[in-house]
N, CA, C and O atoms as CSV, one atom per row, in Angstrom:
chain,resi,resn,atom,element,x,y,z
A,1,MET,N,N,0.765,-0.878,-0.063
A,1,MET,CA,C,-0.456,0.216,0.209
A,1,MET,C,C,0.826,1.210,0.355
A,1,MET,O,O,1.692,1.095,1.222
A,2,THR,N,N,0.775,2.273,-0.725
A,2,THR,CA,C,0.986,3.646,-0.284
A,2,THR,C,C,0.554,4.447,0.669
A,2,THR,O,O,-0.426,4.302,1.399
A,3,MET,N,N,1.698,5.705,0.612
A,3,MET,CA,C,0.825,6.310,1.615
A,3,MET,C,C,-0.316,6.968,1.173
A,3,MET,O,O,-1.259,7.304,1.889
A,4,ASN,N,N,-0.237,7.097,0.307
A,4,ASN,CA,C,-1.976,8.028,-0.051
A,4,ASN,C,C,-3.071,7.421,0.263
A,4,ASN,O,O,-4.150,7.994,0.110
A,5,ASP,N,N,-2.959,5.707,0.930
A,5,ASP,CA,C,-4.003,4.747,1.311
A,5,ASP,C,C,-4.376,5.051,2.257
A,5,ASP,O,O,-5.548,4.888,2.596
A,6,TYR,N,N,-3.496,5.581,2.961
A,6,TYR,CA,C,-3.467,6.055,4.559
A,6,TYR,C,C,-3.912,7.496,4.905
A,6,TYR,O,O,-4.235,7.609,6.088
A,7,ASP,N,N,-3.987,8.370,4.335
A,7,ASP,CA,C,-4.293,10.230,3.937
A,7,ASP,C,C,-5.453,9.857,3.917
A,7,ASP,O,O,-6.094,10.271,2.950
A,8,PHE,N,N,-5.945,9.268,4.573
A,8,PHE,CA,C,-7.809,10.224,5.061
A,8,PHE,C,C,-8.281,11.001,5.444
A,8,PHE,O,O,-9.335,10.986,6.081
A,9,ASN,N,N,-7.670,11.837,5.179
A,9,ASN,CA,C,-8.671,13.020,4.905
A,9,ASN,C,C,-7.621,13.655,3.942
A,9,ASN,O,O,-7.649,14.823,4.328
A,10,GLY,N,N,-7.013,13.624,3.262
A,10,GLY,CA,C,-6.908,14.130,1.609
A,10,GLY,C,C,-6.237,15.032,1.691
A,10,GLY,O,O,-6.010,15.581,0.613
A,11,ASN,N,N,-5.423,15.807,3.246
A,11,ASN,CA,C,-4.371,16.780,3.097
A,11,ASN,C,C,-2.699,16.673,2.766
A,11,ASN,O,O,-1.702,17.362,2.982
A,12,GLY,N,N,-2.978,15.556,2.199
A,12,GLY,CA,C,-1.530,15.408,1.013
A,12,GLY,C,C,-0.071,15.014,2.105
A,12,GLY,O,O,1.000,15.092,1.503
A,13,LYS,N,N,0.055,14.499,4.032
A,13,LYS,CA,C,0.070,14.197,4.672
A,13,LYS,C,C,0.115,13.088,5.191
A,13,LYS,O,O,-0.341,12.364,4.307
A,14,ILE,N,N,0.530,12.026,6.624
A,14,ILE,CA,C,0.075,11.498,7.257
A,14,ILE,C,C,-0.133,11.749,8.424
A,14,ILE,O,O,0.883,11.679,9.115
A,15,ASP,N,N,-1.237,12.075,9.054
A,15,ASP,CA,C,-1.157,12.729,10.906
A,15,ASP,C,C,-0.865,11.726,12.094
A,15,ASP,O,O,-0.499,10.723,11.483
A,16,PRO,N,N,-0.833,11.522,13.002
A,16,PRO,CA,C,-0.925,10.922,13.437
A,16,PRO,C,C,-1.305,10.096,14.122
A,16,PRO,O,O,-0.674,9.276,14.790
A,17,ASP,N,N,-2.769,10.316,13.961
A,17,ASP,CA,C,-3.951,9.291,14.162
A,17,ASP,C,C,-3.490,8.193,12.760
A,17,ASP,O,O,-3.131,7.044,13.018
A,18,GLU,N,N,-3.548,8.681,11.329
A,18,GLU,CA,C,-3.218,8.072,10.134
A,18,GLU,C,C,-2.089,7.494,10.391
A,18,GLU,O,O,-2.014,6.401,9.829
A,19,ARG,N,N,-0.998,7.824,11.127
A,19,ARG,CA,C,0.611,6.460,11.364
A,19,ARG,C,C,-0.043,5.314,12.334
A,19,ARG,O,O,0.094,4.103,12.162
A,20,ALA,N,N,-0.815,5.970,13.438
A,20,ALA,CA,C,-1.332,4.733,14.276
A,20,ALA,C,C,-1.563,3.668,14.285
A,20,ALA,O,O,-1.295,2.677,14.964
A,21,ILE,N,N,-2.752,4.213,12.466
A,21,ILE,CA,C,-3.963,3.154,11.486
A,21,ILE,C,C,-2.547,2.598,11.084
A,21,ILE,O,O,-1.911,1.852,11.829
A,22,MET,N,N,-2.062,3.052,9.745
A,22,MET,CA,C,-0.478,2.670,9.314
A,22,MET,C,C,-0.074,1.504,9.961
A,22,MET,O,O,-0.385,0.326,9.791
A,23,LEU,N,N,0.739,2.107,10.797
A,23,LEU,CA,C,1.818,1.132,12.206
A,23,LEU,C,C,0.670,0.256,11.823
A,23,LEU,O,O,0.768,-0.280,10.719
A,24,ASP,N,N,-0.518,-0.016,12.608
A,24,ASP,CA,C,-0.748,-1.289,12.732
A,24,ASP,C,C,-1.477,-2.099,12.136
A,24,ASP,O,O,-1.861,-3.133,12.683
A,25,ASP,N,N,-1.863,-1.698,10.640
A,25,ASP,CA,C,-2.472,-2.566,9.530
A,25,ASP,C,C,-0.844,-2.904,9.730
A,25,ASP,O,O,-0.691,-3.721,10.637
A,26,ARG,N,N,0.351,-2.495,9.133
A,26,ARG,CA,C,1.571,-3.678,8.926
A,26,ARG,C,C,1.838,-4.578,9.703
A,26,ARG,O,O,2.114,-5.727,9.356
A,27,ARG,N,N,1.773,-4.010,11.291
A,27,ARG,CA,C,2.099,-4.814,12.302
A,27,ARG,C,C,1.080,-6.448,11.768
A,27,ARG,O,O,1.647,-7.485,11.423
A,28,ARG,N,N,-0.334,-6.292,11.826
A,28,ARG,CA,C,-1.277,-6.993,11.589
A,28,ARG,C,C,-0.706,-7.917,10.107
A,28,ARG,O,O,-0.792,-9.138,9.976
A,29,LYS,N,N,-0.248,-7.149,9.309
A,29,LYS,CA,C,-0.102,-8.166,8.038
A,29,LYS,C,C,1.124,-8.530,8.639
A,29,LYS,O,O,0.833,-9.726,8.630
A,30,MET,N,N,2.484,-8.517,9.261
A,30,MET,CA,C,3.151,-9.174,9.754
A,30,MET,C,C,3.160,-10.435,10.310
A,30,MET,O,O,3.964,-11.363,10.216
A,31,GLU,N,N,1.891,-10.273,11.041
A,31,GLU,CA,C,1.401,-11.280,12.249
A,31,GLU,C,C,0.819,-12.348,11.759
A,31,GLU,O,O,0.851,-13.445,12.316
A,32,ASP,N,N,0.094,-12.044,10.397
A,32,ASP,CA,C,-0.869,-12.597,9.581
A,32,ASP,C,C,0.091,-13.348,8.730
A,32,ASP,O,O,-0.207,-14.494,8.395
A,33,ALA,N,N,1.438,-12.711,8.269
A,33,ALA,CA,C,2.173,-13.547,7.326
A,33,ALA,C,C,3.407,-14.420,8.512
A,33,ALA,O,O,3.836,-15.567,8.383
A,34,ASP,N,N,3.603,-13.827,9.169
A,34,ASP,CA,C,3.829,-15.176,10.298
A,34,ASP,C,C,3.433,-16.637,10.509
A,34,ASP,O,O,4.100,-17.652,10.309
A,35,ALA,N,N,1.642,-16.433,11.158
A,35,ALA,CA,C,0.957,-17.049,11.493
A,35,ALA,C,C,0.943,-17.698,10.292
A,35,ALA,O,O,0.978,-18.865,10.682
A,36,LYS,N,N,0.915,-17.750,9.029
A,36,LYS,CA,C,0.451,-18.396,8.028
A,36,LYS,C,C,1.861,-19.316,7.732
A,36,LYS,O,O,1.824,-20.519,7.473
A,37,ARG,N,N,3.365,-18.337,7.840
A,37,ARG,CA,C,4.408,-18.966,7.449
A,37,ARG,C,C,5.100,-20.280,8.502
A,37,ARG,O,O,6.118,-20.968,8.427
A,38,ASP,N,N,4.094,-20.201,9.358
A,38,ASP,CA,C,4.249,-21.106,11.050
A,38,ASP,C,C,3.227,-22.374,10.267
A,38,ASP,O,O,3.816,-23.248,9.631
A,39,VAL,N,N,2.310,-22.394,10.322
A,39,VAL,CA,C,1.848,-23.498,10.010
A,39,VAL,C,C,2.281,-24.837,8.117
A,39,VAL,O,O,2.421,-26.026,7.832
A,40,GLN,N,N,2.295,-23.184,7.320
A,40,GLN,CA,C,3.041,-24.325,6.084
A,40,GLN,C,C,3.808,-25.593,7.225
A,40,GLN,O,O,3.579,-26.782,7.450
A,41,ARG,N,N,4.697,-24.682,7.689
A,41,ARG,CA,C,5.816,-25.053,8.168
A,41,ARG,C,C,5.426,-26.566,8.602
A,41,ARG,O,O,5.709,-27.583,7.968
A,42,ARG,N,N,4.650,-26.481,9.929
A,42,ARG,CA,C,3.929,-27.420,10.714
A,42,ARG,C,C,2.969,-28.354,9.735
A,42,ARG,O,O,2.180,-29.218,10.117
A,43,LEU,N,N,3.272,-27.913,8.244
A,43,LEU,CA,C,1.986,-28.985,7.630
A,43,LEU,C,C,3.950,-29.197,7.179
A,43,LEU,O,O,4.585,-28.698,8.107
A,44,VAL,N,N,4.426,-29.478,6.634
A,44,VAL,CA,C,5.528,-29.617,5.650
A,44,VAL,C,C,6.487,-30.435,6.898
A,44,VAL,O,O,7.386,-31.147,6.451
A,45,VAL,N,N,6.406,-30.398,7.754
A,45,VAL,CA,C,6.961,-31.394,9.087
A,45,VAL,C,C,6.417,-32.398,8.853
A,45,VAL,O,O,6.966,-33.380,8.354
A,46,ALA,N,N,4.691,-32.279,9.329
A,46,ALA,CA,C,3.806,-33.245,9.269
A,46,ALA,C,C,3.977,-34.279,8.618
A,46,ALA,O,O,4.354,-35.361,9.068
A,47,CYS,N,N,3.537,-33.845,6.778
A,47,CYS,CA,C,4.200,-34.687,5.655
A,47,CYS,C,C,5.618,-35.278,5.581
A,47,CYS,O,O,5.740,-36.503,5.594
A,48,THR,N,N,7.053,-34.214,5.479
A,48,THR,CA,C,7.941,-34.880,4.963
A,48,THR,C,C,7.847,-36.087,6.957
A,48,THR,O,O,8.293,-37.216,6.750
A,49,ALA,N,N,7.505,-35.936,8.082
A,49,ALA,CA,C,7.720,-37.626,9.027
A,49,ALA,C,C,6.408,-38.614,9.011
A,49,ALA,O,O,6.086,-39.458,9.846
A,50,GLY,N,N,5.721,-38.217,7.730
A,50,GLY,CA,C,4.525,-38.815,7.567
A,50,GLY,C,C,5.478,-40.067,6.575
A,50,GLY,O,O,5.669,-41.252,6.849
A,51,MET,N,N,6.010,-39.164,5.208
A,51,MET,CA,C,6.759,-40.176,4.115
A,51,MET,C,C,8.381,-40.658,5.367
A,51,MET,O,O,8.982,-41.718,5.194
A,52,LEU,N,N,8.647,-39.999,6.107
A,52,LEU,CA,C,9.846,-41.243,6.864
A,52,LEU,C,C,9.397,-42.438,7.885
A,52,LEU,O,O,10.103,-43.382,8.240
A,53,LEU,N,N,8.043,-42.163,8.271
A,53,LEU,CA,C,7.745,-42.822,9.469
A,53,LEU,C,C,6.752,-44.181,8.720
A,53,LEU,O,O,6.334,-45.185,9.297
A,54,TYR,N,N,6.531,-43.698,6.936
A,54,TYR,CA,C,5.491,-44.680,6.901
A,54,TYR,C,C,6.560,-46.578,6.085
A,54,TYR,O,O,6.138,-47.689,5.762
A,55,PRO,N,N,7.795,-46.011,6.098
A,55,PRO,CA,C,8.216,-48.141,6.150
A,55,PRO,C,C,8.530,-48.377,7.116
A,55,PRO,O,O,9.185,-49.403,7.298
A,56,VAL,N,N,8.169,-47.447,8.267
A,56,VAL,CA,C,8.355,-48.273,9.362
A,56,VAL,C,C,7.675,-48.853,10.143
A,56,VAL,O,O,8.085,-49.713,10.922
A,57,VAL,N,N,5.734,-48.182,9.965
A,57,VAL,CA,C,4.234,-48.967,9.886
A,57,VAL,C,C,4.393,-50.349,9.326
A,57,VAL,O,O,4.118,-51.482,9.722
A,58,ILE,N,N,5.176,-49.605,7.795
A,58,ILE,CA,C,4.516,-51.577,7.308
A,58,ILE,C,C,5.363,-52.319,8.239
A,58,ILE,O,O,5.038,-53.426,8.668
A,59,VAL,N,N,5.957,-51.992,8.411
A,59,VAL,CA,C,7.701,-53.221,9.355
A,59,VAL,C,C,7.087,-53.328,10.171
A,59,VAL,O,O,7.295,-54.380,10.776
A,60,LEU,N,N,6.053,-52.491,10.720
A,60,LEU,CA,C,5.599,-53.144,13.054
A,60,LEU,C,C,4.411,-54.300,12.064
A,60,LEU,O,O,4.420,-55.531,12.065
A,61,ALA,N,N,3.441,-53.321,11.265
A,61,ALA,CA,C,2.517,-54.414,10.657
A,61,ALA,C,C,2.992,-55.707,10.605
A,61,ALA,O,O,2.439,-56.659,11.156
A,62,VAL,N,N,4.288,-55.778,9.775
A,62,VAL,CA,C,4.674,-57.406,9.512
A,62,VAL,C,C,5.182,-58.129,10.511
A,62,VAL,O,O,5.475,-59.325,10.483
A,63,LEU,N,N,5.266,-57.460,11.293
A,63,LEU,CA,C,5.773,-57.810,12.355
A,63,LEU,C,C,4.971,-57.598,14.070
A,63,LEU,O,O,5.532,-57.512,15.162
A,64,ALA,N,N,3.764,-57.572,13.798
A,64,ALA,CA,C,2.740,-57.649,14.176
A,64,ALA,C,C,1.429,-58.770,13.846
A,64,ALA,O,O,0.400,-59.212,14.356
A,65,GLY,N,N,2.486,-58.896,12.296
A,65,GLY,CA,C,1.274,-60.403,12.017
A,65,GLY,C,C,0.053,-59.785,11.481
A,65,GLY,O,O,-0.906,-60.479,11.143
A,66,LEU,N,N,0.057,-58.079,11.361
A,66,LEU,CA,C,-0.823,-58.311,10.389
A,66,LEU,C,C,-0.659,-58.190,8.132
A,66,LEU,O,O,-0.929,-57.360,7.264
A,67,GLU,N,N,-0.425,-58.745,8.159
A,67,GLU,CA,C,-0.111,-58.852,6.901
A,67,GLU,C,C,-1.366,-58.450,6.028
A,67,GLU,O,O,-1.150,-57.934,4.931
A,68,ARG,N,N,-1.950,-58.542,6.218
A,68,ARG,CA,C,-3.153,-57.551,4.966
A,68,ARG,C,C,-3.020,-56.540,5.661
A,68,ARG,O,O,-3.092,-55.570,4.907
A,69,ALA,N,N,-2.853,-56.206,6.770
A,69,ALA,CA,C,-2.972,-54.472,7.018
A,69,ALA,C,C,-1.542,-53.666,6.464
A,69,ALA,O,O,-1.494,-52.447,6.301
A,70,ALA,N,N,-0.282,-54.697,6.188
A,70,ALA,CA,C,0.788,-54.877,6.087
A,70,ALA,C,C,1.013,-54.432,4.283
A,70,ALA,O,O,1.913,-53.779,3.754
A,71,GLU,N,N,-0.298,-55.146,3.639
A,71,GLU,CA,C,-0.108,-55.154,2.085
A,71,GLU,C,C,-1.245,-53.352,1.859
A,71,GLU,O,O,-0.813,-52.343,1.302
A,72,LEU,N,N,-2.419,-53.478,2.378
A,72,LEU,CA,C,-3.067,-52.217,2.068
A,72,LEU,C,C,-2.230,-51.536,2.621
A,72,LEU,O,O,-2.962,-50.941,3.413
A,73,VAL,N,N,-1.260,-51.173,2.805
A,73,VAL,CA,C,-0.889,-49.704,3.883
A,73,VAL,C,C,0.335,-49.541,2.544
A,73,VAL,O,O,0.580,-48.554,1.850
A,74,ALA,N,N,0.837,-50.665,2.529
A,74,ALA,CA,C,1.754,-50.874,1.467
A,74,ALA,C,C,1.428,-50.009,-0.085
A,74,ALA,O,O,2.084,-49.034,-0.454
A,75,ASP,N,N,0.356,-50.575,-0.802
A,75,ASP,CA,C,-0.452,-50.368,-1.256
A,75,ASP,C,C,-0.508,-48.696,-1.636
A,75,ASP,O,O,0.125,-48.166,-2.550
A,76,ILE,N,N,-1.344,-48.086,-0.784
A,76,ILE,CA,C,-1.245,-46.819,-1.197
A,76,ILE,C,C,-0.044,-46.062,-0.382
A,76,ILE,O,O,-0.300,-45.029,0.237
A,77,ALA,N,N,1.523,-46.716,-0.409
A,77,ALA,CA,C,2.034,-45.771,0.384
A,77,ALA,C,C,2.775,-45.293,-1.379
A,77,ALA,O,O,3.972,-45.005,-1.356
A,78,SER,N,N,2.397,-45.261,-2.114
A,78,SER,CA,C,3.361,-44.429,-3.719
A,78,SER,C,C,2.050,-43.460,-3.613
A,78,SER,O,O,2.296,-42.356,-3.128
A,79,VAL,N,N,1.320,-43.591,-3.818
A,79,VAL,CA,C,-0.322,-42.447,-3.741
A,79,VAL,C,C,0.144,-41.493,-2.262
A,79,VAL,O,O,-0.218,-40.318,-2.211
A,80,TYR,N,N,0.712,-41.914,-1.451
A,80,TYR,CA,C,0.674,-40.802,-0.126
A,80,TYR,C,C,1.684,-40.511,-0.527
A,80,TYR,O,O,1.357,-39.553,-1.227
A,81,VAL,N,N,3.235,-40.647,-0.681
A,81,VAL,CA,C,4.600,-40.267,-0.880
A,81,VAL,C,C,5.050,-39.323,-1.831
A,81,VAL,O,O,5.919,-38.457,-1.727
A,82,ILE,N,N,3.842,-39.834,-3.391
A,82,ILE,CA,C,3.216,-38.887,-4.462
A,82,ILE,C,C,3.071,-37.340,-3.753
A,82,ILE,O,O,3.796,-36.357,-3.907
A,83,GLY,N,N,1.829,-37.516,-2.899
A,83,GLY,CA,C,1.097,-36.320,-2.423
A,83,GLY,C,C,1.828,-35.887,-1.412
A,83,GLY,O,O,1.822,-34.712,-1.779
A,84,ALA,N,N,2.433,-35.867,-0.473
A,84,ALA,CA,C,2.976,-35.690,0.683
A,84,ALA,C,C,4.207,-34.564,0.217
A,84,ALA,O,O,4.440,-33.455,0.699
A,85,SER,N,N,5.297,-35.707,-1.555
A,85,SER,CA,C,6.271,-34.954,-2.082
A,85,SER,C,C,5.692,-33.105,-2.243
A,85,SER,O,O,5.868,-31.951,-1.854
A,86,GLY,N,N,4.820,-34.114,-3.240
A,86,GLY,CA,C,4.263,-32.764,-3.650
A,86,GLY,C,C,3.916,-31.112,-3.099
A,86,GLY,O,O,3.993,-30.012,-3.645
A,87,VAL,N,N,3.403,-31.694,-1.415
A,87,VAL,CA,C,3.045,-30.415,0.089
A,87,VAL,C,C,4.354,-30.107,-0.301
A,87,VAL,O,O,4.407,-29.072,-0.966
A,88,VAL,N,N,5.535,-30.717,-0.090
A,88,VAL,CA,C,6.708,-30.352,0.207
A,88,VAL,C,C,7.886,-29.768,-0.482
A,88,VAL,O,O,8.846,-29.137,-0.039
A,89,ALA,N,N,7.477,-30.242,-1.999
A,89,ALA,CA,C,8.145,-29.239,-2.575
A,89,ALA,C,C,6.961,-28.114,-2.592
A,89,ALA,O,O,7.141,-27.161,-1.834
A,90,ALA,N,N,5.917,-28.125,-3.280
A,90,ALA,CA,C,4.890,-26.753,-3.348
A,90,ALA,C,C,5.528,-25.441,-2.580
A,90,ALA,O,O,5.455,-24.250,-2.883
A,91,TYR,N,N,6.295,-26.210,-1.284
A,91,TYR,CA,C,6.017,-25.323,-0.268
A,91,TYR,C,C,7.794,-25.312,-0.001
A,91,TYR,O,O,8.105,-25.143,1.178
A,92,PHE,N,N,8.528,-25.417,-0.628
A,92,PHE,CA,C,9.769,-24.993,-1.079
A,92,PHE,C,C,9.946,-24.234,-2.402
A,92,PHE,O,O,10.826,-23.408,-2.642
A,93,GLY,N,N,9.199,-24.550,-3.027
A,93,GLY,CA,C,8.468,-23.809,-4.553
A,93,GLY,C,C,8.661,-22.400,-4.338
A,93,GLY,O,O,9.562,-21.593,-4.566
A,94,PHE,N,N,7.275,-22.371,-3.718
A,94,PHE,CA,C,6.608,-21.421,-3.058
A,94,PHE,C,C,7.851,-20.346,-2.231
A,94,PHE,O,O,8.545,-19.423,-2.658
A,95,ASN,N,N,7.764,-20.758,-1.364
A,95,ASN,CA,C,9.205,-20.022,-0.410
A,95,ASN,C,C,10.513,-19.291,-1.245
A,95,ASN,O,O,10.869,-18.132,-1.034
A,96,ALA,N,N,11.255,-20.367,-2.398
A,96,ALA,CA,C,11.454,-19.651,-3.212
A,96,ALA,C,C,11.342,-18.126,-4.004
A,96,ALA,O,O,11.973,-17.071,-4.069
A,97,MET,N,N,9.710,-18.949,-4.729
A,97,MET,CA,C,9.179,-17.349,-5.525
A,97,MET,C,C,9.326,-16.420,-5.067
A,97,MET,O,O,9.864,-15.463,-5.624
A,98,GLU,N,N,8.532,-16.436,-2.966
A,98,GLU,CA,C,8.329,-15.329,-2.726
A,98,GLU,C,C,9.654,-14.502,-2.683
A,98,GLU,O,O,10.123,-13.603,-3.379
A,99,SER,N,N,10.101,-15.254,-1.460
A,99,SER,CA,C,11.672,-15.093,-1.221
A,99,SER,C,C,11.911,-13.841,-2.292
A,99,SER,O,O,11.764,-12.690,-1.880
A,100,LYS,N,N,12.249,-14.067,-3.546
A,100,LYS,CA,C,12.593,-13.658,-5.055
A,100,LYS,C,C,12.071,-12.002,-5.069
A,100,LYS,O,O,12.656,-10.919,-5.019
A,101,ILE,N,N,10.098,-12.610,-5.201
A,101,ILE,CA,C,9.681,-11.078,-5.269
A,101,ILE,C,C,10.017,-9.864,-3.838
A,101,ILE,O,O,10.548,-8.764,-3.689
A,102,THR,N,N,9.503,-10.632,-3.222
A,102,THR,CA,C,9.670,-9.816,-1.506
A,102,THR,C,C,11.025,-8.996,-1.655
A,102,THR,O,O,11.008,-7.794,-1.387
A,103,SER,N,N,12.217,-9.623,-2.081
A,103,SER,CA,C,13.711,-8.745,-2.089
A,103,SER,C,C,13.617,-7.602,-3.221
A,103,SER,O,O,14.396,-6.649,-3.263
A,104,SER,N,N,12.675,-7.794,-4.039
A,104,SER,CA,C,13.097,-6.883,-4.789
A,104,SER,C,C,11.885,-5.911,-5.169
A,104,SER,O,O,11.861,-5.247,-6.206
A,105,THR,N,N,11.032,-5.914,-4.341
A,105,THR,CA,C,9.952,-4.661,-4.190
A,105,THR,C,C,10.268,-4.450,-3.201
A,105,THR,O,O,10.767,-3.326,-3.257
A,106,SER,N,N,10.336,-4.919,-1.929
A,106,SER,CA,C,11.075,-4.557,-0.639
A,106,SER,C,C,11.430,-3.176,-0.290
A,106,SER,O,O,11.019,-2.418,0.588
A,107,LYS,N,N,12.972,-2.967,-1.925
A,107,LYS,CA,C,13.420,-1.663,-1.245
A,107,LYS,C,C,12.552,-0.636,-1.960
A,107,LYS,O,O,12.667,0.553,-1.660
A,108,VAL,N,N,11.777,-0.997,-2.798
A,108,VAL,CA,C,10.320,0.871,-3.284
A,108,VAL,C,C,9.551,0.648,-2.221
A,108,VAL,O,O,8.871,1.635,-1.940
A,109,GLU,N,N,9.357,-0.510,-1.338
A,109,GLU,CA,C,8.352,-0.244,-0.892
A,109,GLU,C,C,8.555,0.807,0.920
A,109,GLU,O,O,7.964,1.713,1.507
A,110,TYR,N,N,9.892,-0.183,1.159
A,110,TYR,CA,C,10.646,1.191,2.497
A,110,TYR,C,C,11.173,2.083,1.849
A,110,TYR,O,O,11.289,3.110,2.518
A,111,ARG,N,N,11.513,2.151,0.940
A,111,ARG,CA,C,11.827,4.281,0.089
A,111,ARG,C,C,10.571,4.968,0.304
A,111,ARG,O,O,10.495,6.196,0.343
A,112,GLU,N,N,9.765,4.329,0.417
A,112,GLU,CA,C,8.453,4.782,0.135
A,112,GLU,C,C,7.999,5.651,1.831
A,112,GLU,O,O,7.784,6.827,2.126
A,113,TYR,N,N,8.011,4.693,2.417
A,113,TYR,CA,C,7.664,4.952,3.387
A,113,TYR,C,C,8.783,6.004,4.666
A,113,TYR,O,O,8.692,6.543,5.769
A,114,ASP,N,N,9.585,5.820,3.766
A,114,ASP,CA,C,10.719,6.870,4.649
A,114,ASP,C,C,10.701,8.348,4.210
A,114,ASP,O,O,11.508,9.104,4.750
A,115,LYS,N,N,9.882,8.811,3.311
A,115,LYS,CA,C,9.580,10.275,2.804
A,115,LYS,C,C,8.696,11.372,4.645
A,115,LYS,O,O,8.358,12.552,4.557
């Protein structure tokens, strides 16, 4: 957002009340982005842990004498691993894209607020 978006009375400058609103808006955006990153990180950790523990579950099912359960779990392993790998790959891909976008635009955005 530009400074003009926070100039509510249209006098061409940011008054103290408008500045407080601007700072509160920026703080909320940062908190939302932080919460979003935390949720994405937890999802990726869960998918990665699931992919790593999947073979262990199959071995434990065989050791417990649950041959049919081991077969069923092994049958869906390929679908699960592909899906979980897609989530992990998307996370890293979008993070890489986002870091490139923010690094190129943040310089312009911060200069605008320094006026």
